[in-house]
C-alpha angles and dihedrals in degrees: 000000000000132000110266149175116198099178119060138136136209140190087281086080124004103319126110100222123079115235090259093047093049092053092053090047090052092048090051088056092053096254113159101172122036146157130211107215103182117181108268092334139099094180094112099055101081093051091044094050094052090056093041093057090055090056099040092246125144120232118199106204108239147166138187115223123201114229135163139228119185095336095314123112114241124185125214119195121214123203130189091016118167102243090200094058110128091210091056095043094049089052093047090051089055091050092046091057092046092050092051092049091050092050094054093048089055090052090054090049091053089051088055087055091055094261107128105198123156107183119209098246090194086073088064098044092106092042110089095181105051114172149145096309091061091051091047091054088049090054090051094047091050091050097242089122135016099226143011090250089058091048090056094042093050106032123353105044120112090269096033121122094246097045120127121187119250125240104253139179129210124268091251091051091052093049090048094050091052093046093047087051090055096255139122120244126227128185108238124231097334090186089073093056115098096210093038097157094049093047094047093049092048090046090053092047089052094050109267112176101203149000128235095236097168119059132136091246096045105098116224092254089055090049089055092049094047090049090054090049091047094050092046094051100036094246128156118252115225138166148176146163098257086226117195100156103241115038124091112258092019100094136060117308109199090234095050103092114153129188126199135204124185144179113192108313092342111105129180125185127198132184117233 
């Protein structure tokens, strides 16, 4: 088995590292197998693959889709997706437009609160998954708040005055999109889901292939429970850091070493 990280983000969604920068960071950490799972975007994969080949690293093409269950946001990871799939690309274009509209609506809400901010949209032209983290960084850069955490607490959090709901699909639709794009579907960080048991049971019913057992915000007792569920239902066990580059818990904890074995599209992750 080789050291791996199957959950990372780049500037093509809400991460701070470019695809190339991320690859070299992973390499410096001894990672041999990795996946970039940007939110609703596969734009980073070509650049990352070019760099990974130079370093003899294996990139598993990935994505993280935003779904919803009873008003709560749920994420579904897709691995080994065909990035040229028309089905996937048509869906991502719909999502890209919805994200941009949402972003501009939040800008208008901020203006209504007396915060005059006019983001340079050209900065986001290459980013196909623009969202709240980008607006939070704008607020920090313009001096309206001192940190991204403050931006979310005061304005952009789910109950904040500038919040606008995200366009979402059902868990079943997310799984279906991934499967129709040739990938395997994995429920992301179940430990962060309020109705975890309900969501897991529904996901299994709808054809989920695996569970992200290892995540910095999954406590050990949750890991043990998720392993038991995975074994009982024949699900793949995956894991990753959910690295973004700037948020607490989304980096590289020193005790978070994951190792991956794979056979074809079957992947299995263990913590050592």
